[in-house]
PAMIBA-951317 format. One record per residue (C-alpha): x, y, z. Coordinates in steps of 0.001 Angstrom, whole numbers, plus 500000, padded with zeros to 6 digits. Each point is the difference from the previous one (the first is absolute). Layout:
<recs>
XYZ;...
</recs>
This chain:
<recs>
500000500000500000;502657502427498825;497604502961499673;500201500624503724;503747499468500216;500702503719500022;498719500271503603;501522499159503326;501175496434500445;497338498862502497;497321501756497958;501079497965496986;500068496836502133;496449500699501220;498669500442496477;501716496842498755;498764497924502947;496412501084499407;500273499123496326;501556496599500719;497864498857502922;496904502186500042;497521498859502668;502298497158501051;502609502447501319;498844499319503564;501479496498499687;503407501295498944;502960500472502401;502128503111499458;503501499855501529;502308503007500585;503372500522501606;498467502321502606;496598501150501296;499715503551498704;499148499190496330;496937498019501147;498080503186500877;500920501671496731;498985496974497922;496602499871501731;499531503696499218;500857499512496317;497789496894499702;497068502051501275;500778502870497634;500464497800496915;496941497813500640;497783502987500716;497759497859502220;500219498049503262;501912496717499602;501310497300502276;503676500621500743;502577497313499209;501910498512502935;503269501839500547;503161498849501769;503614500905500552;502388497339498696;500844498897503552;496336499610500946;499247498115496821;502866497505500155;499367499239503676;496701498450498861;501978497308498224;502115498727502898;499161497663502857;502799501447502135;500006503146502125;502599502749499348;502456500218502904;500878503331501624;503535501370499894;500705499279503663;498796496422499634;502187499525496937;502995501337501907;499662497609502913;499391497001497743;503119500903498021;501909500583503233;499058496565501329;500964498311496732;503329501847499862;501011499010503530;499094496380499238;502453500098497105;502691501537502214;499401497302502596;500424497350497304;503356501604499116;501061499924503645;499925503787500294;498468502287502612;496565501547499557;499628503638499041;497745502252502035;496816501453498447;501325503564500062;503224498912498250;498065498050497385;497297502577499245;501978502168497492;501165496805498298;496451498627499931;498600503069498235;502461499474497146;499438496234499819;496206500356499968;500283502576497220;502184497660497948;497678497034500590;497046502102498849;501732500878496743;500954496364499449;496302499117500268;498586502920498037;502350499160497131;499622496201500223;503738499542500460;501585496837501325;501436500799503407;502352497023499914;501485501114496693;500311503643501016;501675499258503308;501936496982498832;503709500446500727;502052499302496869;503558499001500782;501172499746496411;499141502523497298;500101497145497484;496927498509501719;497884502925498813;499441498645496520;498978496606501377;497787501262502821;498230502648497914;499737498600496453;497078502319499182;501908503203500749;501117502092497075;503535501361499810;499048503322501628;498425498246502991;503018497726500367;502289503036499914;498047501613502850;500558496857502082;503707499757499124;500546503644500945;498418499515503416;501495496670501026;503388500877498515;500557502346502922;499653497084502439;503187498171499129;500973497686502869;503412501624500117;498558503484500355;497239499486502526;500083502341502959;497979499772503206;497080501991498622;499772497785496921;500112496897502168;497099501248502114;498061500874496859;500553496503498572;498882498405503283;496784502010499883;499598499301496282;500287496244500627;497209500110502588;497565501804497711;498540497087497956;499110497943503074;498902503091501930;497653500868497135;498444496516500008;499713499756503799;498521503499500298;497165499341497554;499384496499501384;499605501276503535;497614502755498848;497929497479498017;499697497745503070;498317502903501757;497757500618496972;501914503199499225;501628501428496893;501927503086498919;498448502218497331;502767499141497562;499518496276500585;496274500444499444;500774501412496535;502370497120499293;497456497416501107;497420501481497637;502492499855497138;501022496404500789;496566498783501074;500987499150503588;497905500708503121;497692502064497798;496767499772498098;500301501517496519;496315499197499446;499096502939502256;499812502178496874;496971497990498874;497967501738502694;499849502893497534;498819500149496407;503315501639499176;502906501733501746;501532503222498723;503430501235501098;500296503762499555;503099502201499823;502765497556500896;503589500638498925;502947498100501540;499103496368500684;501949497405501907;500663496701498236;497366498372502189;497421502549498845;501099499570496399;499500496259500257;496568499853501605;498714503000497985;501072498235496802;498367496731501100;496722501727500920;499955501958496753;500488496820497947;497001498466501780;497936503085499200;499545500874503681;501476503489499902;500996502952497839;502181503079500387;499930503752499541;503448501560499841;500335503781500129;502711500812497478;501092502746497626;501619499404496618;502797502464500838;501734497550502299;498269496730499007;501196499978496404;503574501005500855;501952496928501204;502570502254501681;497441501899502081;500142498597503544;496466501162500888;498549497410497618;502296497134501012;497488497973502005;496941500689497815;501992498846496948;501058496899501919;496428499288501161;498650500188496440;502855498839497768;501832497490502227;497423498675502475;497189500219497472;497389501872502022;497452501749497789;499158503653500501;496287500611499420;500934503379498559;501623498842496797;501481503329499023;502427501948502172;499144503680499650;502689502636499519;499174502769502469;503285500868501687;501617501599496958;497494502848499932;501007503627499468;496874501066501923;501404498501503206;501485502744502129;502750499135502489;501227502501502584;503136498829501832;500581501844503278;503225499881501972;499153500360503705;502459501355502541;499886497032502348;497976496880500657;497303501423502261;499887503094497765;498290497830497361;496954499686502225;500043503725500711;499815500679496253;496602498335499711;497945503033500980;501644502048497266;499723497218497395;496342499297500757;499158503688499695;501746500146496629;498125496953498716;496537501292500839;497336498926502478;501445497683502571;497011497720500233;499440499551496281;499520496380498937;502686498093498124;502896501498501965;502456498061502147;503117500501502065;502301496995499621;502720499419502585;502866498131498373;501670500459503390;497363498983502532;501900501702502824;498656503278498627;496453499164501134;500089502066503202;501608503133498418;497438499755497193;497021499730502359;501271502910502072;499937502176496886;496738498989498314;497034501999501330;497374498384497772;497170498497502071;499101497541497243;503426498360499910;499978496203500007;503087498075501102;500389496494498652;503094499247502063;499766499055503642;501176502343502740;503207498401501355;500083499273503723;503757500564499924;499485503707499239;497470500573502779;500427501405503503;498786496643501334;502974498217498459;502259502587501618;498451499078503352;500459496269499334;503602500537498918;500690502030503157;498431497273502157;502112497297498345;503160502129500254;499433500430503748;499485496268500389;503210499304498045;501961502446502149;498711498397503213;501471496655498936;503497501330500650;499456502879502422;498037499992503239;499399503759499748;498170501947497287;501958502521497959;498707503561500220;499482500136496209;497434497229500180;498376501685502996;499681503328498164;498651498291496864;497434498211502158;499063503150501955;499375502113496919;498463497424497701;496699501642499011;498123496685500175;500886499266503629;497796501712502602;502153501049502973;499240502365502885;501571503371499008;501460500626503473;501700496605500034;501263500537496463;501535503350500987;501529498502503139;501773497236498077;501014502363497208;501529502426502505;502026497175501511;501561499364496607;500664503644499164;500757501577503362;501564497063501818;501694498533496915;498400496665500835;501289497623497320;498016496905501016;497025498992502122;499265497064502229;496930498215498674;498179500481503312;500174503788499467;498121499663496725;497201497696501064;498226502999501578;498877500995496516;497300497362500080;498935496816498240;501696500715496683;503324500641501777;499658496728501910;499757497951496801;502704502069498304;502789500071502567;499703496453501345;502566497635498552;499521497187497491;498255496891501385;499309497924496892;498928500533496407;496289499477500708;499939502508502853;501927502556497955;497558499866497082;496996500201502328;501535502994501760;500555501876496745;496426499242498940;498855501317503394;501945503227499416;498237500502496667;496584499256501465;500661502333502945;501018502818497646;496945499325497854;497720500333503038;501713502937501721;501055502138497021;497711501522497416;501334498255496922;498966501064496527;498095497430497987;503049498922497990;502111499543503133;497160498085501618;499873497618497027;503781499635500064;499845499202503700;497424497273499364;502095498463497218;503119500085502174;498247498201502858;498730497392497524;503533499468498691;501364499633503542;497249497496500858;500860497995496881;503646500036501049;499023498776503465;498006497161498440;503040499011497936;502197499952503089;497417497976501907;499959497474497179;503784499776500056;499961499620503759;497581497084499647;502486498411497594;502741500214502614;501881503034498702;501752501748502892;499448503681500662;501897502194497594;502791502505500493;498369503279501122;501750502099497353;498784497587497343;496451500320501344;500247503794499754;501254499644496417;497029497790499081;497570502456501588;501466502899498017;499834497975496806;496353499100500640;499090503662500571;502054501536497192;497987498331497274;496584501164501243;497866502387497978;496449501293500302;497990500917496893;498850503581499626;496311500699499683;498847501708496814;498157499717496723;502154497800497748;498186500924496789;499967503776500314;502200502867501009;503767500267500033;501600496548500196;503265499410501901;501669496627499549;503256498148499661;501314498702496702;498870496440500738;496465501142500854;499772501761496629;500054496705498047;497131499750497485;498822503556500790;500116502922497578;499787503730500704;499789503085497812;502502501978502100;502862498731502142;502430501432502511;502709497441500713;502323500590502988;503320498278500608;500968499544496347;503663499503500889;502604497601498740;500243497362502698;496243500132500578;498943499610496367;501315497421499404;500193499026503624;503352498673501120;498967497036502110;502980497950501060;498182497402502061;502565497772501734;500258496515498554;502253496979500282;499437499256496325;502557501970497958;499091501819496814;501815497480497782;497979497088501338;496790502035499837;500603500553496320;500774496342499451;496763498839501631;497736502809498811;499446501619503397;499255503745500269;502930502331499356;500502503768500151;498957500482496369;496617498486500837;499455502571502755;500866502765497544;497518498603497477;497228499901502620;500673503619501039;500098501087496374;496626498379499260;498324501540503055;501216503440498960;499312499774496268;496573498386500495;498989502902502224;500479502383497053;497765498242497447;496988502323500300;501212503078501899;500398503199497979;501679502177502623;502691498463502188;502127501808502591;503066498052501102;501732501207503166;503380498792501217;502406500863502795;502838501965498465;502139500092503154;502859497508500083;500565498385503381;500481496556501541;496353499133499256;499598501495496535;501938500082496745;498529503429499233;499173498720496487;496691499543498267;499147496420499060;501514498717496790;496446499084498961;499298503727499646;503060500470497808;499005496968497925;496506501394499402;501387503355498996;502417498351497574;497644497339498584;496691501847499632;498548503134498442;498376501056503284;500389503604501154;502500500417502839;500802503041502129;502364500197502958;500077502321502964;501621500314503422;498102500653503217;500604503531501215;502115500172503123;497737501028502845;502098501903502489;498995499551503590;501916503057501132;498133503095501093;499627502208496899;500923503085501991;502304500719502879;497989499797503181;500907503014502100;499060499645503651;499802503123502155;498989499753503673;499019503305501539;500768500606503668;496486500516501237;497266498070501757;501092496610501282;503399500404498363;500671503124502022;498770498300503164;502426497156499373;502854502431499522;499178501906503180;500523496827502049;503730500654499624;499838503227502030;501005499717503632;496992499510502269;501476498076502911;502877500491502341;501540496687499029;500717499168496346;498805496384500109;496333501086499652;500539502245496972;500872499078496403;503645500588499121;502038500616496852;502642497318499528;502944499926497617;498080497606497734;496914502248499992;502153503004499120;501720498216497089;496586498744498814;498752503592499900;503189501202498313;499736497280497331;496220500226499427;497634501980502214;497059497834498824;501749496913501351;500270501738503372;496242500652499842;499097496389499138;502178498558502742;499780502531502843;496723501888499539;497706497529498171;501536497111501980;500235497617497038;502102497125501276;502590498379497788;499318496294499300;501723497681502438;502300497191498941;498693496446500163;501909497426502053;501999498534497107;500805503331498379;503158501637501280;500135503568498739;502983502319500141;498527502084502834;499707496890502192;503676499167499436;500861503583500870;497976499894503230;501547496657500961;503515501355499410;499301502944502319;498942497516502672;503140497890499415;502321502984500479;498063501244503016;500202496611501751;503626499540498969;501223503253501580;497442500231502813;502302498541502729;502710502566499219;498054503276499923;502115502627501810;503133497852499830;502872500044497547;499638497688497042;503137498082499061;500789497641497149;500289497140502497;496495500726501331;498556499887496470;501727496701499196;498877498390503252;496422501267499678;499948498821496389;499777496405501217;496374500667500943;499106501753496737;498062497041498545;497813499771503092;499447503760499950;498907499860496350;497537497208500772;498586502030502886;499669503131497813;498214498136497197;497657498296502449;499168503384501502;499189501526496605;497942497004498879;498379499736503447;501174496403500322;501097497989502964;503750500573500101;500512496253500283;498395499591496567;502244502513498264;502969497679499649;500817496908498028;496405498789499684;498762503148498273;498854500073496372;502624500393497289;499175503678499380;500592500874503649;503295498107499923;501086502164497082;498992503164501870;501994498864503038;503074499609497802;499460503461498485;499535501547503439;503189498453501268;501990501157496976;498653503542500314;500845500083503707;503512498699499318;500584502842497522;499086502532502685;502201498244502546;502986499869497618;499619503754499504;499664500554503742;503174497984500676;501914502548497956;498516502793502156;500895498472503354;500360501219502582;496742502001500147;497224500464502508;496281499396499494;497813502486501841;496519498929498905;498200497367497924;496529500257498434;498844502709502419;496232500233499448;499018502561502638;502593502669500676;500223501655496584;496749501930499879;500004503777499699;497549502854499583;500255501925496768;498319503395499434;497753500433496953;498861503408498739;496990499735497674;497779502980499190;501237501876503046;499289497089502353;502937498807502071;499577496366500912;502245497082500813;500316496493498579;502046497042501172;503004498705498077;501516496679500926;502562497500498815;500974496454500883;503770500038499635;501584496642499176;503229500752501806;501890502854501663;503715499370500496;503147501998500702;503187499604497976;503060502166500635;497882502472501958;497404500397497225;496382499058500524;498644497977497097;496399499279499013;500017496591498276;497145498897497764;499942496439498574;498672499539496453;499537496696498166;498621501436496741;501549501899497103;500586503204501960;503123501906499011;502433502286501750;500291502292496994;497583502774499144;499952502582497211;499821503190502071;497876501488502743;497216501564497828;499355496641498253;499055498417503342;496787502024500105;499131500516496341;496858498154498954;501351499208496530;503423498887501238;500923496356499447;502427500045502901;498117500828503148;502199497705502137;497425499241502659;502658498348502162;501946503280500282;496868501995500868;498972497459502656;503487499912501529;500157503802500076;496551499986501620;501242497626502731;503107502151500483;497941503181500280;497618498506502587;502925498525501979;501883503278500110;496896501958501018;499042497542502738;503533499519501342;501221503570499376;503073498768498136;501853501008496822;502290498452497413;498120496705500026;500848497985496889;497341498084497985;501335496621498823;498242497591497662;500817496302500169;499052498654496548;500493496329500800;500136498933496364;503160501983499458;502369501772502424;502532500933497308;498865503634499958;500313500315503771;497121501303502147;500095503792499493;497820501767497418;501714501789497107;498987501891496849;500077498163496663;502225502546498262;503637499117499627;501809501084503151;496573500799501438;499200501202503471;500154497467502882;497550500705502832;502485500366502790;501086502709502440;499311503535498709;498395498886496712;497655497821502019;498998502866502275;499191502213497007;497981497151498502;498097499511503263;499128503694500048;498578499798496458;498091496850500974;498506501735503069;498746502828497788;498514497571497489;498450497937502786;498272503108501329;498787500936496498;498602496537499255;498284499576503378;498321503396499752;498907499060496457;498596496702501284;497734501797502473;499072502865497693;496253499675499325;500341501699496613;502456497462498558;498213496743499024;501468496504499959;501210499231496459;501481497106498058;503683500075499263;500881500879496428;502930497604500066;498411496612499191;503192498170500948;498995500679503607;496854497926499360;501765496758499092;499777498450503458;497232502150501458;497230497845501550;497402502567498887;500958500192496304;496902498061498926;497790502704501516;501839502593497935;500003497674496958;503741500496499651;
</recs>
């Protein structure tokens, strides 16, 4: 009925079926590769007939073939344990030790895959896995092989010369030798339990074993629609059924690739028709691909997820989003979530299932399993797992308790928790933080967690469905374990149980609800089989995805695959090519989007199929690149904070109100340098009270090392304050340096000092080594200074002074204070010593640059040290005090500040006094400016100052 052949494939099939079978169509079985075409065929049958008719019976190929077997398909877990039992029996027969289930599982997945291909392709397992000692035996053992097949075998076995075998080859040969008997024993044991693998079911149908080929007689006729690549088993029983007149075939094919023997897209259809002898009911292959009216737009996206973000723009360009005959095809099915997040069409229909692995529920399950795994080797729970549990949005926890535990991690640097501390969080914590009992209990506990979350949290409908499917999968897993337990299998390794649970959950999907025959269709490439659309947007059209590079592990090498006709890489390419080319039969406007960014996951190239089409056909092609969408603020955000209202009230808290300074706010050296560097930073930190984020227990930041070093030096010299320091004292005291470093780190991390030593985590051990090396550098420098006298260490109370402020005619006082690391006396000179562990330098450009907003060389360390010196001199009434900076990374430049210019000024004696005088004037100017109500807080103009500022995100710098 060629007159209707210009339409969509299933429309043509519907018309031909009605012409062939008429009113008897209800007695015909229609078989597809997947479910989706069934709805479309019913629609077209109704449209073509123009009246109500009885629908034919429709099946997927798996559903249909299962009608012809007396055996029950075995689940993957059942197959694994049967194979495992058979394998250990063989090892026992060889006098070797058993392997554990968790060791065997990766091996089993490969073996089961190989056995399936042996069955699908009707290969002889004994011949494939037969070990050939002599290459000369090939001709005798395989007399039916042609020269090319024999060459494949020679190439493979030639590498296994007895003289050249290494240990890996020997192990491979041992495994290879077990395969024929393992194959036989595996299938025999399954058959005894009335079970079968899917591949064996196909083989049985082809060979007439454990099957009933007469099951086709239940129908007047059987029609197979839209098949492409067939296994040898399918080829055999399809051919037999066709010869008996039981079935017929509709192949969807285009002359462009069918008539060209070099075109890989037509490889399997040509084989089905010309080699196997299956008859296509559509006698003529139409030529629709080579059509100048077809318009291809190839879009290079700037990233993988960016492809999904392009959809809104592409749909707008192509017209109404909900118009019929339009589909979004995901060549890369991982783009489903980005695509759905972009599409705002209410009539969208998703053919693909929503993957459990990409849901928040899977994240909860993965967290639960990770905690259980960690508890196998550690009695306490790591803080990371605790925080993930506390802030998981699906877990209902009392807010006060959550804050209490969170504060322990942040404020107390609590790196781990005793399980008893966590059980207060309720039922879900009890079944999360208790240790592994057995596999059955573990699975029931995880199911209980999901059910608890389902009851206590307001899940969206999709999450609720996912939760139900997950619990079903866990129950099925429990049933499998119970069955194994009844057979005498001992309880499994806990980590292996967790692996099986993850595997069971990762494959779950839940179908979306929608109208499959209307609206915008979203589907994967496999779901698009047999369906035709007027307009297409295809995402993920990258080399490596089309064709898909699928290197499934196998023990059967490529040479032997070729010799025995098993699937090879070229077959995968041919399947991908057909899926892609078939999709384009009817469509007039096709947009192909690919990821143009090259990284470890993407070649950054469009599929070669696109290049082939452009080269081979007369279709119209245009190329374009996605416009780079900058996420930066289009304008400089200028923040100005006026000193009025609450801001002014916050500033006034610095003015003296009490007789003792401890009750009033004070200006420290750090606060002053913050203001000098960026007055807005001073506002954020000291007026608005925005706290800087605290380090987590396993993050050791530079400021923590600096604080710990100050503690080390304070403890080291504490016994000798007021006494003369000699080189002998330093060397003797140095014997306790390691203990002092451990104490200092424990103090900073708020740990028990006993836990700060050899049993600490690796990162803390590294910090201890750094601390000790830094301290030794200071001590080596101090040895050269001896003898000297230490007057004070880390004085936190004495150096507070009143400072007069004159703003708008108002004379008021503020408090200045400094915590001075060390005050010592050397050769009659008082020295202020400040320890620095960062990149601080002793050199500076000149005095004006210290206070210029645009200057790149503020030298905060010099300003802070001068601030300490000024406060010390004012409080103590002394002069000629020297500021010294101990830059522990490098003492080569000494400890006195000096200008950068060649032969520049060194801050010592008279030059230092002049410098101090200039600093005092600038200090007065800056402090009066700080409290001037007419001068707002502003951002620094020098963006280099923003590099490490904790508030830079607020300023969008």
